[in-house]
C-alpha positions, 0 to 999 in steps of 0.5 A: 564754725562759722557761716562761711566755713559751714558754706565751704563744707557744703560745697562737695566737689565745686571748685572754691578757694580761700588763697588770700592772692586769688581773693584780692585778684578775683575781687578787683576790675579796672576800677583803678583808672579812677582815683576816686574809686581807688580811695573808696573801694580800698580793701574791698574783698570777698571771703572765698571765690567759688568757680562753678562749671555748670548750671546745676553747680551755680544753683547749689552755690546760690541755695547754700549761700542763701541758707547761710545768709552770705552776700554773692557777688557774680564776676565775669571777666573782670573788665569792668571800669568802675567797680561793679563787680568788687564785693562791697560787703564780703561774701562770695565772689562767684566767678562765672568764667568756667560756665562757658560755651555757645549753645547754638548759632542760628541766622540772626541769633546766638545763645551762650553760657554766662561765662563765655567770651564775647570774642568766642561768640563773634567768632562762632557766628562769623563762621555762619556769616553773621557777627555780634551787633556790637561788643565791648573793647574788652572783646577777647576778655569780657564775658557776654554776661558781664557785658549785659550786666554791666556794660553799655555799647561799643564797637558797632553801636554807631550803626545799632544803638546800645544795650538799652535800646529794644531788640538789642538783648534778645534773652536772658536766663537768671537765677533767684537768690533763694534757698530754693532757686528759681530759674527765670527766662527773661525776654522783650523788654523784661531782659532790662531787669537784668541789664546794667543791674551788675548782678543784683537782680539775679545770677545770669546764666545764659544770654541770647543775642541777636547778630548782624550780617558779617562784613570784612572790616577795614580799620583807619585813623583819619587825621584833621588839622582841627578837632572840631573838623574831625567831630563834623566829620564823624557826625557826617559819617554817622548820619550817612546811612549807605555807609556801612560802619562800626566804629567812629571815635574822635580824639583831640590833640595831644590825645594821639601822642598820649596813646603811646602805641599809636607812636607818631602815626598822627602828624603833630598837632592833628586830632584824629578819628578812629574808625572801623568801615566795611570794605564795600563802603571804603571807596566812598569813605575815602572820597568823604575824608578828602572832601572833609579835608582829612588824611587816611594816615594809616589803614588795615584789615580789621585787627592788623594794624601797625599799632599791634592791637585792634584799633577799637582798644583806642576807643570808648573806656579803653581809651582811658587806659591807654592814655593812662599808661602815658599820664596816670594822672588823667582821668575823665567823666562821661557826657552824653551830648544829644542835642539837635545841633550836635556839632554845635553843642560839642563846639560849645563845650569845647570852647568852654573846656579849652585847656582843661584837657584834649576831648574825646568823643564816641559816636553812637546811636542812642534811642534811634538818634546819633549821639556823641559820648565823652569828655575831656582827658583831664588831670585829676586834682580834686573831686570839686574840679571834677564836679566844676567840669560836670557843671560846665557840660551840664550847662551846655545841656550834656547829660552827665553820668558818674563812672567814679562811683559804682552803684546803679543809681549813683553811676547814673546810666539806668533808671530804677523804676518801681518795677525794677525795684520790685523785681529786685526784692522778689529775686533777692528777698534777703538782699545778698546779691551784690548788695550796696550796688542797687542803692534801694535801702540806703545801702551805698556808701557813696556820695560823690554822686550828689556832688556830680548832680548825676540824673538818676534816670535814663535821658529820654531822647526822642 
């Protein structure tokens, strides 16, 4: 018998599958939106899918896999868009979606099991007058542990920042990858040992998140004759502390037509800003739109727009999915616009990349400052073309991450400090957790990040 046979025999009553179709489905996420990841992750599959339903079952699976030296890749809803949960070296795909449920809600905080959908957490919190500060655009399919392990921000980040900002993750419980697994609670700054580590530093079993007061949100699309008018307006709303907002997403024409579900809501040739505004701030917001030369072309209570889905599903990484439904050749990179003259920095990049593709910009808080995140939606031709676009953006002071890689270091959104490396080795001494993702031992097969010249540190924005 092989080690995998022995492992499967030892699972007892824990649910598992070796069905090829199930393995293929559970070994993928949304990486297909990247032409490079489609190539580099082709054929990467697990050997067995295990679906624990309790924390004790997770511990048993981890201990058994450690005993047989079998790699383990934890997976939530599979909504990551650069292959973070694709097993590079086979082994166990640990499907955490059955370990779910809200454990408690109290004023200002909520705690849930790893596989709980972010929408279920938000719904439970709203019943008490609170809501998640921000959530992924894949709210109805993403698990809370998957969001913490692989996400950055989302709707709400224009007010509360991103997951890496202190205070936006209250606590994380994780299990070490050892024959005698340890259960550890991380709080304060230590939570970032698990954040954006793709499950390579421990299996997340519980997450505690801070909450914000719940509002009745109005979602709206505002049209502007030019892209820079829309950017200038978005920055103005973002800097208006008295306006209660949850989304500021700016898209250049012809993006409104590339998102087919929007139909002809946005007038021909106009750029748009998609937004979520609290009803208490709506009258002031409408006045600001008129003063800026824009037009509210549609508005509705959150989730009830004529386009048939929540408006935030046309923003952040979800927006590229919408664009590719119309034009599959288009892709994007990820630039962080953070200059003190933010509007002017966007204008300079816009001028230099004119004709490459329509720009997209999400406005959000990052280390206490309003920044922009985005790039053009360009038609992919080659790695060299992509690297040239990144070089232009860097030349204008934009920090470029690489969503066409899937390792922690090569993506470039998380700094791997000596403390992170030491924690990884203490929690996973045999290197069995999502191997190849943490890139501390030359295990990654990816080299495109060198062409992108991704900076391997978190941007210091003061």
